[in-house]
N, C-alpha and C positions, 0 to 999 in steps of 0.2 A: 709651620704652616705658611708663615709670611715668605720664607725662602722659596717654597714651592710656587706660591702665587707670583713672586718676582720672576722666577724662571719661566713660568708660563707666559707672562707679559713680555719678557725678552724674546721668547720663542715666537710669539705672535708678531712682534715687530720684525723679526728676521724673515719669517715666511711672507709677511705682507710686502716687504721690500722685494723679495724674490718674485712675487706675483706682479708687482708694479713694474719691475725691470724687464718683464717679458721673458726672454730667453727661449729655450726650446719648449715645445708644447708639452713634452713629457715632464720637464721640470716644473712647469706651471701647474700641471695636473696634480703632481705630488705635493706641491706647495699648498694648493687649495685643500687637498685632503689632510695634510698635516695641520693647517690652520684650523680646519674643522675639528680635528682631534683636540687641539688646544682649547678651542671654545667649549667643546663638550666636557673637557676636564674641569672647566670652570662653571659647568652647568648652564652655559649660554647656548641652549639648544637651538634657538631660532637662528643664531649666527652660524652655528655648526651646519645646520640644514642648508643655509644659503651657500656655504663653501662646498659642501658635498654635491649640491646641484650644479655648481659652477664646474666642478671636476667632471661630472657626468656630461655636461654640455660639450666639453672638449673631447671626452672619450666615453661614449655611451656603453662600452663594454667593460668598464672599470669595476670589477667585482667588489673590491674593497669599499669603493664609494657607496655602492648599493647597500652593503652590509652596514657600514657606519651610518648611512642615512636612515636605515631602518631602526638602528639602535637609538639614534638621536630622536626620531619620531616616537619611539617607545618611551623614552624618558620624558618627552614632552606630552605624554598621554594621548598621542594621536595614533591610536592603535591600528586603524584601517590603513593609514599610510605606512606604518611600520611593517605591517604584514605584507603589503604589496612590494615594498622595497627589499625585504628579506627574501621573499619568494623570487624576486628578480635575481638576487645574489645566488640563490640555490640553483636556479635555471642555468646561470652562467658557469657555475661550478662544474657542470657536466662537460664544459669545454676547457676550463682552466682550473687546476687544483691549486688554489692559493690560500683559501680559508678552510677552517674545519667545519664541514657541513653539520656535524653534530651540535656545534655551538649555535649555529643559526636555527636548527630545528628546536633547540631548547628555548630560544627566544620566541619562536613561533608558538610553541606549546604554551608558554607562559602568557602570551598575548591572548590566546583563546580562553584560557582558564580565568583570566581577569575580565575580559570584555564580552565574550560570546559563549553561547551554549556549546556543549559537547557535540550536539547534532550539527550546528553551524560549522564547527571546527572540522568535523569529518567531511562535510560537504565541500568546504573550501579545499582541503587537502586533496580530496579525490579529483576535483576539477582541475587543480593546478599541478599537482605533484604525483598523481597516480594513486596507488593503493594506500589509503589513509591508515590502515591498521598498523603499518610499520612506523608511522609517525606519532601516533597518539596512543 
């Protein structure tokens, strides 16, 4: 466990260095996203959220950042924010196929069963994603 923690800390230092050095916009976006993943792996969800938001500020169409942001919010028990960001990821998946939409749907379903009623879940899915029967 100590080795994994040391590797995460080394990884954090490397991506922080990449962010601070600037470089191409694409590299900085990826560095923010990777640093967010490292923070999330250490259960530092507030820091992960900051990094995913920084990546999205540079590229508002970055699907992976929406997905990871939603997952970080989920683990931080901020279910409404998790739902919104995962829904953003699903919307963008219609343009770019990078992530597995079934994985995101599973998280959305889990959020509703933890925090909202079945009726609220169906209403949300219908308004955001179309026919709710295929999702829940």
